[in-house]
C-alpha positions in Angstrom: -132.5 71.9 -351.1 -135.1 69.1 -350.9 -132.7 66.9 -348.8 -132.0 69.9 -346.5 -135.7 70.5 -346.0 -136.3 66.8 -345.2 -133.4 66.7 -342.8 -134.7 69.9 -341.1 -138.2 68.4 -340.9 -136.8 65.2 -339.4 -134.8 67.2 -336.9 -137.9 69.1 -335.8 -139.9 65.9 -335.5 -137.2 64.4 -333.3 -137.2 67.5 -331.1 -140.9 67.3 -330.7 -140.8 63.7 -329.8 -138.0 64.4 -327.4 -140.0 67.2 -325.9 -143.1 65.0 -325.5 -141.0 62.3 -323.9 -139.5 64.7 -321.5 -143.0 66.0 -320.6 -144.3 62.5 -320.2 -141.4 61.6 -318.0 -142.0 64.6 -315.9 -145.7 63.9 -315.6 -144.8 60.3 -314.6 -142.4 61.5 -311.9 -145.0 63.9 -310.6 -147.6 61.2 -310.6 -145.3 58.9 -308.6 -144.9 61.5 -305.8 -146.4 60.2 -302.6 -149.3 62.3 -301.3 -149.0 64.0 -298.0 -151.8 62.8 -295.7 -150.9 64.5 -292.5 -150.4 68.1 -293.7 -153.7 69.5 -292.6 -151.8 71.6 -290.1 -148.0 72.2 -290.1 -145.6 74.8 -288.8 -147.1 78.2 -289.1 -144.0 79.6 -290.9 -145.1 77.6 -293.9 -148.3 77.7 -295.9 -150.5 74.7 -295.3 -152.4 72.8 -298.0 -155.6 73.8 -296.2 -154.9 77.5 -296.9 -154.3 77.2 -300.7 -156.9 79.1 -302.8 -158.7 80.3 -299.6 -159.6 83.7 -298.2 -157.3 83.2 -295.2 -153.6 83.1 -294.4 -153.9 80.5 -291.7 -156.3 78.1 -290.2 -157.7 78.6 -286.7 -155.7 75.7 -285.4 -152.1 76.4 -286.5 -150.9 79.7 -285.0 -148.3 79.4 -282.2 -146.1 81.6 -280.1 -143.5 81.6 -282.8 -146.0 83.5 -285.0 -146.1 86.5 -282.6 -146.0 89.7 -284.7 -147.2 88.1 -287.9 -150.1 89.7 -289.7 -152.8 87.1 -290.4 -156.2 86.7 -291.8 -158.6 84.1 -290.4 -162.1 83.0 -291.3 -164.5 80.8 -289.4 -167.5 80.6 -287.1 -168.0 82.6 -283.9 -168.0 79.9 -281.2 -168.0 82.1 -278.1 -167.9 85.7 -277.0 -167.0 87.3 -273.7 -166.8 90.9 -272.4 -167.8 92.1 -275.8 -164.2 92.1 -276.9 -163.0 88.5 -277.0 -164.2 86.2 -279.8 -163.4 82.5 -280.0 -163.2 81.8 -283.7 -163.5 78.2 -284.9 -162.9 76.5 -288.2 -162.4 72.8 -289.2 -158.9 72.8 -287.8 -159.2 74.4 -284.4 -160.0 77.6 -282.5 -158.2 80.9 -282.1 -159.0 83.7 -279.7 -159.6 87.2 -281.3 -159.2 90.3 -279.2 -160.6 93.7 -280.1 -158.6 96.6 -278.7 -160.5 98.9 -276.3 -159.7 101.9 -278.5 -161.5 100.4 -281.5 -165.0 101.4 -280.6 -166.2 100.8 -284.2 -165.2 97.1 -284.0 -166.4 96.7 -280.4 -169.9 97.8 -281.4 -169.9 95.3 -284.3 -168.6 92.4 -282.2 -171.3 92.6 -279.5 -174.1 92.3 -282.1 -172.8 89.2 -283.8 -174.9 86.0 -283.1 -173.0 82.9 -282.2 -172.2 80.6 -285.2 -172.1 83.6 -287.6 -169.3 83.4 -290.2 -166.7 86.2 -290.0 -163.3 87.0 -291.6 -160.8 88.8 -289.3 -157.4 90.4 -290.0 -154.9 91.4 -287.3 -151.5 90.6 -285.7 -150.6 87.6 -283.6 -149.8 88.6 -280.0 -148.8 86.6 -276.9 -151.5 86.4 -274.3 -150.9 88.3 -271.1 -149.2 86.4 -268.2 -151.6 84.0 -266.5 -154.1 84.1 -269.4 -152.7 81.2 -271.5 -155.1 78.3 -272.1 -153.1 75.0 -271.9 -156.1 73.0 -273.2 -156.0 74.8 -276.6 -153.2 74.2 -279.1 -153.4 78.0 -279.9 -153.8 78.8 -276.2 -150.6 80.9 -275.9 -151.6 83.5 -278.5 -154.4 85.7 -279.6 -155.0 87.8 -282.7 -155.4 91.5 -282.1 -158.1 92.4 -284.5 -157.5 95.3 -286.9 -160.5 94.7 -289.2 -163.2 92.1 -289.6 -166.2 91.4 -291.8 -169.4 89.5 -291.1 -169.7 87.1 -294.1 -172.9 85.4 -292.9 -175.0 86.2 -289.8 -176.5 83.2 -288.0 -180.0 83.1 -286.5 -179.8 83.6 -282.8 -182.2 80.8 -282.1 -180.3 77.7 -283.2 -181.9 74.3 -282.1 -178.7 73.4 -280.2 -175.2 74.6 -279.6 -172.4 72.9 -281.5 -170.5 72.0 -278.4 -173.6 70.2 -276.9 -174.7 68.5 -280.1 -173.4 65.0 -279.1 -175.8 65.1 -276.1 -178.8 66.2 -278.1 -181.5 63.7 -279.2 -180.4 62.0 -282.4 -183.6 62.9 -284.3 -182.9 66.6 -283.7 -179.3 66.2 -284.7 -180.2 64.4 -288.0 -182.8 67.1 -288.7 -180.1 69.7 -288.5 -177.2 67.6 -289.6 -175.3 70.6 -291.1 -175.0 72.0 -287.6 -173.8 68.7 -286.1 -171.2 68.4 -288.8 -169.4 71.4 -287.4 -168.6 69.6 -284.1 -165.0 68.5 -283.8 -165.9 64.8 -283.5 -167.8 64.8 -286.8 -165.0 66.8 -288.4 -162.5 64.2 -287.2 -164.6 61.2 -288.3 -165.3 62.4 -291.8 -161.8 63.7 -292.4 -160.3 60.4 -291.2 -162.7 58.6 -293.5 -161.4 60.6 -296.4 -157.8 59.9 -295.5 -158.4 56.2 -295.1 -160.2 56.0 -298.5 -157.3 57.9 -300.2 -154.7 55.6 -298.7 -156.7 52.6 -299.8 -156.6 53.9 -303.4 -152.9 54.5 -303.1 -152.2 51.0 -301.9 -154.4 49.3 -304.5 -153.5 51.4 -307.5 -149.9 52.3 -307.0 -148.6 49.3 -305.1 -150.7 46.5 -306.7 -151.9 47.6 -310.1 -155.6 47.7 -309.5 -157.9 49.7 -311.7 -160.6 51.9 -310.2 -163.7 51.2 -312.3 -167.2 52.6 -311.8 -170.1 50.3 -312.4 -173.9 51.1 -312.9 -176.3 51.7 -310.0 -179.4 51.0 -312.0 -179.6 47.3 -312.8 -182.0 44.4 -312.7 -183.0 42.2 -309.8 -180.4 39.8 -308.4 -181.9 36.5 -307.5 -181.2 35.0 -304.0 -180.0 38.2 -302.4 -181.3 40.9 -300.1 -184.5 42.9 -300.8 -183.7 45.5 -303.4 -185.0 49.0 -304.0 -187.2 49.2 -307.1 -187.0 52.2 -309.5 -189.9 52.7 -311.9 -189.3 53.7 -315.5 -191.4 55.3 -318.2 -191.9 51.9 -319.8 -195.1 50.3 -318.4 -194.4 47.4 -316.1 -190.6 47.8 -316.4 -188.4 48.5 -313.3 -184.8 48.9 -312.4 -183.3 47.7 -309.2 -180.7 49.6 -307.3 -177.7 47.3 -306.9 -177.1 45.8 -303.5 -173.5 45.4 -304.6 -171.5 45.4 -307.9 -171.1 41.6 -307.7 -172.2 40.7 -311.2 -170.4 43.7 -312.8 -167.1 42.9 -311.2 -167.3 39.3 -312.3 -168.1 40.5 -315.9 -165.0 42.8 -315.6 -162.9 39.6 -314.9 -164.3 38.0 -318.1 -163.5 41.3 -319.9 -159.8 41.1 -319.0 -159.6 43.6 -316.2 -157.9 41.2 -313.8 -157.6 43.7 -310.9 -160.6 45.8 -310.2 -161.7 47.9 -307.3 -164.1 50.7 -306.5 -165.4 52.5 -303.4 -169.0 51.7 -304.3 -172.4 52.9 -303.1 -174.7 50.0 -302.4 -178.4 49.8 -301.6 -180.5 47.3 -299.6 -184.2 47.7 -298.6 -183.8 46.2 -295.2 -184.6 47.3 -291.6 -182.0 49.6 -290.3 -179.9 48.8 -287.3 -177.0 50.7 -285.6 -174.6 49.1 -288.1 -176.8 49.2 -291.2 -178.1 51.8 -293.6 -180.4 51.5 -296.6 -177.5 53.0 -298.6 -173.9 52.2 -297.6 -170.4 52.2 -298.9 -168.1 49.3 -299.5 -164.6 48.9 -300.8 -165.2 46.4 -303.6 -162.3 44.3 -304.8 -162.0 41.5 -307.4 -159.0 39.6 -308.9 -158.5 37.0 -311.6 -156.1 34.0 -311.2 -156.1 34.1 -307.4 -156.8 32.1 -304.3 -158.5 32.6 -301.0 -155.2 32.9 -299.3 -153.9 35.5 -301.8 -157.0 37.7 -301.2 -156.6 37.4 -297.5 -153.0 38.5 -297.6 -153.9 41.4 -299.9 -156.6 42.7 -297.4 -154.2 42.3 -294.5 -151.7 44.4 -296.3 -154.3 47.0 -297.2 -155.5 47.4 -293.6 -152.0 47.5 -292.3 -151.3 50.3 -294.8 -154.2 52.4 -293.8 -154.3 51.7 -290.1 -153.8 55.0 -288.1 -150.4 55.2 -286.4 -151.8 56.2 -283.1 -153.9 53.0 -282.8 -150.8 50.8 -282.8 -149.7 48.0 -285.1 -152.0 45.2 -286.2 -150.4 41.8 -286.2 -150.6 40.0 -289.6 -151.5 37.5 -290.8 -154.8 37.4 -289.1 -155.9 34.2 -287.3 -158.4 32.0 -289.0 -161.4 30.1 -287.5 -163.9 27.8 -289.1 -167.6 28.6 -289.1 -168.2 25.4 -287.1 -165.8 26.4 -284.3 -167.1 29.9 -284.2 -170.7 28.8 -283.7 -169.8 26.1 -281.2 -167.6 28.3 -279.0 -169.1 31.8 -279.5 -172.6 31.2 -280.7 -172.2 33.6 -283.6 -170.4 33.6 -287.0 -168.7 36.9 -286.2 -167.1 36.2 -282.8 -165.8 38.8 -280.4 -162.5 37.2 -279.4 -161.4 40.0 -277.1 -162.8 38.0 -274.2 -163.3 34.4 -273.3 -166.4 33.0 -271.5 -166.9 30.5 -274.3 -170.0 28.3 -274.7 -169.6 24.9 -273.1 -171.7 21.9 -274.2 -172.9 19.8 -271.2 -175.6 17.9 -272.9 -174.2 14.6 -271.7 -174.3 15.7 -268.1 -177.9 16.9 -268.3 -179.2 13.8 -270.1 -177.6 11.7 -267.4 -179.3 13.6 -264.6 -182.7 14.8 -263.4 -182.3 17.9 -265.5 -183.3 15.8 -268.5 -186.6 14.9 -266.8 -187.3 18.5 -265.6 -186.9 19.9 -269.1 -188.5 17.0 -270.9 -185.5 16.5 -273.2 -186.8 13.3 -274.8 -189.6 15.4 -276.4 -187.1 17.9 -277.9 -185.4 17.1 -281.2 -181.6 17.5 -281.0 -181.9 18.5 -277.3 -178.8 20.4 -276.2 -177.6 22.0 -273.0 -175.1 24.9 -273.3 -173.5 26.8 -270.3 -171.4 29.9 -270.0 -169.5 30.9 -266.9 -168.7 34.5 -265.8 -166.2 34.5 -262.9 -166.8 36.6 -259.8 -170.0 38.2 -261.2 -172.8 36.8 -259.1 -173.2 40.0 -257.0 -173.2 42.2 -260.1 -176.4 40.7 -261.7 -179.5 41.8 -260.0 -182.8 40.0 -260.2 -184.1 42.7 -262.5 -181.1 42.4 -264.7 -181.5 38.6 -264.7 -185.0 38.8 -265.9 -184.1 41.2 -268.7 -181.2 39.1 -269.9 -183.1 35.9 -270.0 -186.1 37.5 -271.8 -183.7 39.0 -274.3 -182.2 35.5 -274.9 -185.6 34.0 -275.7 -186.4 36.8 -278.1 -183.2 36.1 -280.1 -185.0 33.3 -282.0 -188.6 32.6 -283.1 -188.3 29.0 -282.0 -190.0 27.7 -278.9 -188.9 25.0 -276.5 -186.0 27.1 -275.2 -185.3 27.4 -271.5 -182.7 29.6 -269.7 -181.6 29.5 -266.1 -179.2 31.9 -264.3 -177.3 30.2 -261.5 -175.3 32.0 -258.8 -172.6 29.8 -257.3 -172.3 29.7 -253.5 -169.9 28.1 -251.0 -169.9 24.3 -251.0 -170.9 24.0 -254.6 -174.5 25.1 -253.8 -176.6 26.9 -256.3 -178.8 30.0 -255.8 -181.3 29.4 -258.5 -184.9 28.5 -259.2 -183.6 25.1 -260.4 -181.6 24.3 -257.2 -184.5 22.8 -255.2 -185.2 20.3 -258.0 -181.6 18.9 -258.2 -179.4 16.8 -256.0 -176.2 18.2 -254.7 -174.4 15.5 -256.7 -175.8 16.9 -260.0 -174.9 20.5 -259.0 -171.3 19.4 -258.1 -170.8 17.5 -261.4 -172.0 20.5 -263.5 -169.9 23.0 -261.4 -166.8 20.8 -261.7 -167.2 20.3 -265.4 -167.5 24.1 -265.9 -164.8 25.0 -263.5 -167.2 27.3 -261.6 -166.7 28.3 -258.0 -168.4 30.5 -255.3 -169.2 34.0 -256.6 -169.4 32.9 -260.2 -172.5 33.0 -262.5 -173.6 30.2 -264.7 -175.9 30.8 -267.6 -177.6 27.6 -268.7 -179.6 27.2 -271.8 -181.5 24.1 -272.9 -183.5 23.3 -276.0 -183.1 22.5 -279.8 -179.5 23.0 -280.8 -180.2 25.0 -283.9 -182.0 27.8 -282.0 -180.2 27.5 -278.7 -176.7 28.2 -279.9 -177.4 31.6 -281.4 -179.4 32.6 -278.4 -176.5 31.7 -276.1 -174.2 33.7 -278.4 -176.4 36.7 -277.9 -176.7 36.4 -274.2 -172.9 36.0 -273.9 -172.4 39.4 -275.5 -175.2 41.0 -273.4 -173.9 39.7 -270.1 -170.4 40.9 -271.0 -171.7 44.4 -271.8 -173.8 44.4 -268.6 -170.7 43.5 -266.4 -168.5 46.0 -268.1 -171.0 48.8 -267.4 -170.4 47.8 -263.7 -166.7 48.1 -263.9 -165.7 44.6 -264.8 -162.9 44.5 -267.4 -163.6 41.7 -269.8 -162.8 42.8 -273.3 -159.1 43.5 -274.1 -158.1 46.8 -275.6 -156.6 45.1 -278.6 -158.1 45.1 -282.1 -158.9 41.5 -282.8 -159.1 40.6 -286.5 -160.3 37.2 -287.5 -161.0 35.3 -290.7 -164.0 33.0 -290.5 -163.9 30.4 -293.2 -165.6 27.1 -294.3 -169.1 28.4 -294.2 -171.8 26.0 -295.5 -172.6 26.9 -299.1 -176.3 26.5 -298.5 -178.7 26.9 -295.6 -182.2 25.4 -295.1 -185.1 27.5 -296.2 -186.5 29.9 -293.5 -190.1 29.4 -294.8 -192.4 27.6 -292.4 -193.6 25.1 -294.9 -190.1 24.5 -296.3 -188.8 25.5 -299.7 -185.6 25.6 -301.7 -182.3 26.0 -300.1 -180.8 29.4 -299.7 -177.3 30.7 -300.4 -175.3 31.4 -297.2 -173.3 34.1 -299.0 -174.7 34.6 -302.5 -175.4 32.3 -305.5 -172.0 33.0 -307.1 -169.8 31.5 -304.4 -167.8 28.4 -305.5 -168.1 25.2 -303.6 -165.1 23.9 -301.7 -163.3 21.5 -304.1 -163.2 18.8 -301.4 -167.1 18.9 -301.2 -168.1 19.5 -304.8 -169.0 15.8 -305.2 -171.8 16.3 -302.6 -173.6 19.0 -304.5 -176.1 16.5 -306.0 -176.5 14.1 -303.1 -176.1 16.2 -300.0 -175.9 20.0 -300.8 -176.3 21.0 -297.1 -173.0 19.3 -296.3 -171.1 21.3 -298.9 -168.8 24.1 -297.7 -168.3 27.2 -299.7 -165.1 29.1 -300.6 -166.5 32.0 -298.6 -164.5 34.0 -296.0 -165.6 36.8 -293.7 -163.4 39.3 -292.0 -164.3 40.1 -288.4 -163.0 42.9 -286.2 -163.9 43.0 -282.5 -167.1 41.0 -283.1 -168.3 43.1 -286.1 -168.2 41.7 -289.7 -166.3 44.3 -291.7 -165.8 42.3 -294.9 -166.9 39.3 -296.8 -165.9 37.6 -300.0 -165.4 34.4 -301.8 -163.9 32.6 -304.7 -166.5 32.7 -307.5 -168.0 30.1 -309.8 -166.4 30.6 -313.2 -168.0 27.6 -315.0 -171.3 28.3 -316.7 -172.6 24.8 -316.3 -172.0 24.7 -312.5 -173.5 28.2 -312.0 -176.6 27.2 -314.0 -177.0 23.9 -312.0 -176.8 25.7 -308.6 -179.3 28.4 -309.7 -181.8 26.1 -311.3 -181.6 22.8 -309.4 -180.6 23.8 -305.9 -181.8 27.4 -305.4 -184.7 26.9 -307.8 -184.1 30.4 -309.3 -184.9 31.2 -312.9 -181.5 31.2 -314.8 -182.9 33.5 -317.4 -182.6 36.4 -314.8 -178.9 35.9 -315.1 -178.6 35.1 -318.8 -176.0 37.8 -319.3 -173.7 36.4 -316.7 -174.2 32.8 -317.8 -173.5 33.8 -321.4 -170.3 35.6 -320.3 -169.1 32.6 -318.4 -169.3 30.6 -321.6 -166.8 32.9 -323.3 -163.7 32.0 -321.4 -163.9 33.2 -317.8 -160.7 33.1 -315.7 -160.8 31.8 -312.1 -161.5 34.7 -309.9 -162.5 35.9 -306.4 -162.8 39.0 -304.4 -164.1 40.7 -301.3 -166.0 43.7 -300.1 -165.0 45.7 -297.0 -167.7 47.7 -295.3 -166.2 51.1 -295.1 -168.9 52.5 -292.8 -168.5 49.7 -290.2 -164.7 49.9 -290.4 -164.7 53.6 -289.8 -167.2 53.2 -286.9 -164.7 51.0 -285.2 -161.7 53.2 -286.0 -163.6 56.3 -284.7 -165.0 54.4 -281.7 -168.6 55.4 -282.4 -171.8 53.6 -281.3 -173.3 53.8 -284.8 -172.2 54.0 -288.4 -174.4 57.1 -288.6 -171.6 58.9 -286.8 -169.1 58.3 -289.7 -171.5 59.1 -292.6 -172.0 62.8 -293.5 -175.7 62.5 -294.3 -177.1 59.2 -292.9 -180.7 58.0 -292.7 -182.5 57.5 -289.4 -183.2 54.1 -287.8 -186.5 54.2 -289.8 -184.7 54.7 -293.1 -185.8 58.4 -293.4 -183.8 61.5 -294.2 -185.1 63.7 -291.3 -183.3 66.8 -292.7 -185.1 66.9 -296.1 -188.2 64.8 -295.3 -187.3 62.0 -297.8 -188.9 59.8 -298.8 -191.6 62.1 -299.9 -194.8 61.8 -302.0 -194.9 62.6 -305.8 -197.6 64.2 -307.9 -200.3 62.3 -309.7 -198.7 63.5 -313.0 -195.4 61.9 -312.0 -197.2 58.7 -311.1 -198.9 58.6 -314.5 -195.6 59.2 -316.2 -194.0 56.2 -314.5 -197.2 54.0 -314.7 -197.5 53.5 -311.0 -200.2 53.8 -308.4 -200.4 53.9 -304.6 -201.8 50.9 -302.8 -203.8 51.9 -299.7 -203.0 50.0 -296.5 -206.6 49.0 -295.8 -208.6 45.8 -295.8 -210.1 46.4 -299.2 -206.6 46.5 -300.7 -207.8 48.8 -303.4 -205.3 51.1 -305.0 -205.6 54.6 -306.4 
């Protein structure tokens, strides 16, 4: 009996194990099913994912002529009314026309009292529109729903600050104040939904195809030396503050030390800097780190990732992406994120100017590292007015704080003559030699800049972009329609201090970037000549990503912090200690999701691809943040308010 009971128990145990294995196998197979990204709307004969668990049978964008006779239930916003019987109902997926029959006086009376943008639910039958009344501009334009019943779920105020259809034309401050209204517009719906789809496909590629682990890291941390200005968070401990992370940089390196050799997260980051069209005080980046890798491996990974998520209707992107050195980018384009969709490169004519009367006119002997740079725009002389010329040249001078810069705009005429303020001071021989070197002819424009090389080149890079935009507004096609990706590499590891009276060197990227192995011997003797293993990814002149191979030796990291950057290593004691415990070689990259989406959605600002962005001044105009706090809260966090007056006294 005992043996029988034991055999029976063993058999039951085996069955349970088999059952568990079957369930695990099933779960595994379910997990491996590819998600469907393009099933927001499908054939109306099948239930869409968007209708599951919802108080509707269909969306307002999916009904077609094949659905005539079908009984449906729709929910959405009242976009338009006419004749007190037709209602254009809108949801996130499209619009459908509702028609109230003339005999339904009870419904007609309700319809005429509904304010626009009220939320209603309507039931009825799909009917073909009468001959001649179809709307070819709408995907649902061949049908209408004959209403049998409807319910007002939420009535809108009749005095909205703007209509949804006109919201893109409204002043941005008003749109941000009422962001929840602007989000209803089809462009915002498209942008935010595409962003969600792109993020999902990124996760799919990294996790399922390449074994990455999605790991969340803390937002509250301590100050990172050598980086951007960080937001400070007070605590209840007197004199103690957190900093909001400007990136998960240290955490992802610590994860490499901890054995998570493939990490990523879609991370929220914070920087207390002035906002620009492509910057926000809080932003999102796709943060990636790998152990036992190389620069080239990370580049191929990112190229594969972008190729995987790239929308089909935007065409294919050629991979691998081309590569350009930082030195070449600055010399030819004047910026470290060159827009390679058009030419008009910077041309160095310093030798010609020094050998001519131009040198005397601009007193080149008194200017350190005097340089002359020219840019030619073909057939553009008639398109740049005197007013535009003054504006462009003033803007170029404002691109740098340095003085001693001079800019001249030259319009080429027949016979190699110049129409310029400089022409009367030059011989024809000098004008011919400059024109011949640049390949300029009658009708062309030459932009000539002269001054110290360090400040002149970025100024010329800025004016190159501004002139291109000016000409394109006047019908000249300069930029190609292609999406030009570019890797920029071989950045200097350090830059001179920006302080007027000098100071320690600064990290070009961040203090954790490894030096190029061919230049590491120069760290102690000539650190400004050391290149870093840093790489930026540029798309159409915008930096959409940046990364590097990291320092994984504690001694080297401490030397750079203490001796070169003159930062207190104790601020990074946790990282230095971790690097002493066996740190694998590692590197990574962060892609700016906001900037990438702005390019994909063809918007003028990243604010148009963020659900609730801050204004240019860093404020939340909708809620009024940042806002003041009570005296009690100030005391709780041991903080006071410093008055902006000459006495400097706080309260």
